[in-house]
C-alpha positions as a Markdown table, in Angstrom:
| # | Residue | x | y | z |
|---|---|---|---|---|
| 1 | Met | 105.4 | 121.3 | 108.5 |
| 2 | Asn | 105.9 | 122.1 | 111.8 |
| 3 | Thr | 103.9 | 124.5 | 113.7 |
| 4 | Ile | 105.5 | 126.7 | 117.0 |
| 5 | Arg | 103.3 | 128.5 | 119.5 |
| 6 | Leu | 104.7 | 131.8 | 120.9 |
| 7 | Asp | 102.7 | 134.2 | 123.3 |
| 8 | Ile | 103.3 | 137.6 | 123.5 |
| 9 | Thr | 100.0 | 138.7 | 124.6 |
| 10 | Arg | 101.6 | 140.5 | 127.8 |
| 11 | Glu | 105.1 | 142.2 | 125.7 |
| 12 | His | 104.4 | 145.9 | 124.2 |
| 13 | Cys | 105.8 | 146.4 | 120.8 |
| 14 | Pro | 108.9 | 147.7 | 119.8 |
| 15 | Met | 109.5 | 143.8 | 121.6 |
| 16 | Thr | 106.3 | 141.7 | 119.7 |
| 17 | Phe | 107.9 | 141.9 | 116.4 |
| 18 | Val | 111.6 | 141.4 | 118.4 |
| 19 | Lys | 109.6 | 138.3 | 120.0 |
| 20 | Thr | 108.4 | 136.9 | 117.1 |
| 21 | Lys | 111.8 | 137.5 | 115.0 |
| 22 | Leu | 113.8 | 135.8 | 116.7 |
| 23 | Ala | 111.3 | 133.3 | 117.2 |
| 24 | Leu | 110.5 | 132.9 | 113.2 |
| 25 | Glu | 115.0 | 132.5 | 112.2 |
| 26 | Lys | 114.6 | 129.3 | 115.2 |
| 27 | Ile | 112.3 | 127.7 | 112.6 |
| 28 | Ser | 112.8 | 125.8 | 109.0 |
| 29 | Lys | 112.2 | 127.1 | 105.9 |
| 30 | Gly | 108.3 | 125.7 | 105.5 |
| 31 | Asp | 107.2 | 125.9 | 109.1 |
| 32 | Cys | 104.6 | 127.8 | 111.0 |
| 33 | Leu | 105.2 | 129.7 | 114.0 |
| 34 | Glu | 101.3 | 130.2 | 115.7 |
| 35 | Val | 101.4 | 133.5 | 117.5 |
| 36 | Leu | 99.4 | 134.9 | 120.1 |
| 37 | Leu | 98.9 | 138.9 | 120.3 |
| 38 | Thr | 96.3 | 141.8 | 121.4 |
| 39 | Arg | 94.6 | 144.6 | 120.0 |
| 40 | Gly | 96.1 | 147.4 | 119.1 |
| 41 | Glu | 99.5 | 147.5 | 118.3 |
| 42 | Pro | 100.5 | 144.2 | 118.0 |
| 43 | Leu | 97.1 | 142.8 | 115.7 |
| 44 | Asp | 98.6 | 146.1 | 113.6 |
| 45 | Asn | 102.1 | 145.8 | 113.2 |
| 46 | Val | 103.5 | 141.9 | 113.7 |
| 47 | Pro | 101.2 | 140.4 | 110.8 |
| 48 | Lys | 102.3 | 143.7 | 108.5 |
| 49 | Thr | 106.3 | 144.0 | 109.2 |
| 50 | Ala | 106.5 | 139.6 | 108.9 |
| 51 | Ala | 105.1 | 140.4 | 105.6 |
| 52 | Glu | 107.1 | 143.2 | 105.2 |
| 53 | Gln | 109.9 | 140.9 | 105.4 |
| 54 | Gly | 108.9 | 137.9 | 102.8 |
| 55 | Tyr | 106.8 | 136.1 | 105.5 |
| 56 | Ile | 103.7 | 133.9 | 104.4 |
| 57 | Val | 100.6 | 135.3 | 107.5 |
| 58 | Lys | 98.6 | 132.7 | 106.6 |
| 59 | Ser | 95.3 | 132.9 | 108.9 |
| 60 | Ile | 94.1 | 136.3 | 112.1 |
| 61 | Asp | 91.5 | 134.9 | 113.4 |
| 62 | Asn | 89.8 | 135.9 | 117.0 |
| 63 | Val | 90.2 | 133.7 | 119.4 |
| 64 | Glu | 89.2 | 135.2 | 122.8 |
| 65 | Asn | 88.3 | 139.0 | 123.6 |
| 66 | Asp | 90.9 | 141.0 | 122.6 |
| 67 | Ile | 93.7 | 138.4 | 121.9 |
| 68 | Phe | 94.1 | 136.8 | 118.5 |
| 69 | Arg | 96.2 | 133.8 | 116.6 |
| 70 | Val | 98.3 | 135.6 | 113.9 |
| 71 | Ile | 99.6 | 131.9 | 111.6 |
| 72 | Ile | 103.1 | 132.9 | 109.7 |
| 73 | Glu | 104.5 | 130.9 | 107.5 |
| 74 | Lys | 109.0 | 130.7 | 107.0 |
């Protein structure tokens, strides 16, 4: 199992999930995507939308102030 990192802390919706989705499409089933994002809309929407599309949201952790790490398994 590999883990790829995606930093979307400077992005705004809807680009946050667009970039997440593109990264998820590039990885193999069983691999994980580590997404760094900010509190608010990205934190609300990216995990929810990923789960709705059949991906597994493994964890959501606060790593620094308003920056969170979301681990999504394909």
